[in-house]
C-alpha positions, 0 to 999 in steps of 0.5 A, spaced: 156 732 395 163 732 392 169 734 396 169 740 391 162 743 392 163 742 400 169 746 399 166 751 395 160 752 400 165 752 406 168 758 403 162 762 401 160 760 408 166 763 411 166 769 407 159 771 409 161 770 416 167 775 415 162 780 412 158 779 418 164 780 423 166 786 419 159 789 419 159 788 427 166 790 428 165 796 424 158 798 428 162 797 435 167 802 432 163 807 430 159 807 436 165 807 440 169 812 437 163 817 437 161 816 444 168 817 447 168 824 444 161 825 446 160 824 453 168 822 455 174 825 454 173 830 460 179 829 463 185 834 463 190 828 463 191 825 456 193 818 459 186 818 463 182 820 457 186 814 453 185 809 458 177 811 459 177 810 451 180 803 451 176 801 457 169 804 456 168 805 449 173 801 445 173 795 449 167 792 445 170 793 438 177 790 441 174 784 444 170 782 438 176 784 433 180 779 437 175 774 437 174 775 429 181 774 428 182 768 432 176 765 429 179 766 422 186 762 424 182 757 429 175 756 427 173 751 432 176 755 438 174 761 435 167 759 434 166 756 441 169 763 443 163 767 440 158 762 444 162 764 450 162 772 449 155 771 447 153 768 453 157 773 457 154 779 453 147 776 455 149 776 462 152 782 462 146 786 460 141 782 465 139 777 460 134 782 457 130 780 451 134 785 447 140 783 448 138 776 447 136 777 440 141 783 438 147 780 441 147 773 443 144 770 437 148 773 432 154 771 436 152 764 436 150 764 429 156 767 427 160 762 431 156 756 428 158 759 421 165 759 422 165 752 425 163 750 418 166 755 414 173 756 412 175 763 408 181 763 404 186 766 404 185 767 411 190 773 411 186 777 406 180 775 411 183 778 417 186 784 413 179 786 411 177 786 418 182 790 421 183 795 415 175 796 415 175 797 423 181 802 423 178 806 417 172 807 421 175 809 427 180 814 424 175 817 419 170 818 425 175 821 430 178 826 425 173 832 426 172 831 434 179 830 435 180 837 432 174 840 435 176 838 442 183 841 441 180 847 439 175 848 445 175 855 449 175 854 456 177 860 461 177 856 467 172 861 470 167 858 474 164 864 477 157 867 475 157 869 468 152 874 464 151 871 457 148 876 452 146 875 445 141 872 440 136 877 444 137 874 451 141 877 457 141 872 463 146 870 469 148 863 469 149 861 476 157 860 479 159 853 480 156 850 486 149 848 488 146 852 482 151 849 477 153 842 480 158 837 476 154 831 478 147 828 476 140 830 478 133 829 477 129 834 474 125 835 480 132 836 484 134 841 479 128 845 480 128 845 487 135 847 488 135 853 483 129 856 487 133 855 494 139 859 491 141 865 494 142 871 490 150 870 490 148 863 487 153 859 491 149 858 497 142 855 499 137 858 503 133 851 505 127 854 503 124 857 496 127 864 494 125 864 487 131 868 485 134 863 480 130 858 476 132 853 470 132 856 463 127 854 458 128 850 452 128 856 448 133 860 453 138 854 453 137 853 445 138 861 444 144 861 449 148 856 446 155 858 443 162 856 440 169 859 440 166 865 444 160 867 440 153 865 440 151 859 435 145 863 433 140 857 436 132 858 434 127 853 438 121 851 434 116 849 439 111 847 434 116 842 431 120 841 438 126 842 434 133 846 435 137 849 429 143 853 429 148 857 425 154 854 428 154 847 432 155 849 439 160 846 443 162 844 451 166 851 452 166 857 456 162 861 458 156 856 459 160 849 460 165 846 464 170 842 458 173 838 464 166 836 467 162 829 465 156 833 465 154 834 458 146 835 459 142 840 462 135 840 464 131 845 462 124 848 465 120 846 459 116 840 460 113 836 455 108 832 460 107 830 467 112 825 466 118 828 462 121 835 460 126 837 455 134 837 456 139 840 452 146 837 450 152 842 449 152 840 442 145 843 442 141 837 441 135 837 445 132 830 448 126 829 451 127 825 458 123 822 464 123 827 470 126 822 474 132 821 470 138 822 474 144 819 471 151 822 472 152 826 465 145 829 466 145 836 471 143 843 470 145 850 471 140 855 474 139 862 471 136 869 473 135 875 469 139 881 469 137 887 474 
């Protein structure tokens, strides 16, 4: 193979590596910016939200972007860095088969491609990665930034009568019937059954005054900017549709809470039940699930 052919192959390999790096960085950017405005961004402090965004949601894209830029200008050092990051990610996720296939192997392959490849000009390659990543971050941040800054929150944690879409229910006040930490489906149902009429205290034994809302009730109660979202639950298709997408707003949701999902009373089978997000999305979860963003809010009929 001539020197010209070798240089050509190295150039092609290098640009393929840049393309793969751009795709991966773009995917991390897409995931990170969407997740930060979906499950994050719940602090009252702007700077706390920024810190969470950078540390929890955008750190993968930042790390991979830096690794890519280092590799473009310092191929050998960057290739080794790719392998190290791949090993770290595989370890971080518990040496799972999925993380080995989806993270470790791609990082090693891309690292090897950079070891051999030489994308030229280097500044153009670096610029492409930075520009594409930045456009994805900005493009997918526009709508959620606007939505979050126009949310309606009246800071009223008391019991609320929510009427509309053929329903009229009392939703529990802040406290044991509307906690701001995660619970399992079983615990949620038990706490609702023990609530006293004021919704702020537990009897210790079932009173059956309060309960979890059904998925149909939850869908039909969702709102945005103080108006009912016109939700309809299609039980046959197990699908919710809305005239207007709901949001994390009063009177149902606490804008400044990490909780973004609620349990409903509707079971799918013995092991799973329906949950609903503040944006109206319905998700089937195992009843034992109990992470921090999944909680509940009890309801009762209006007398």
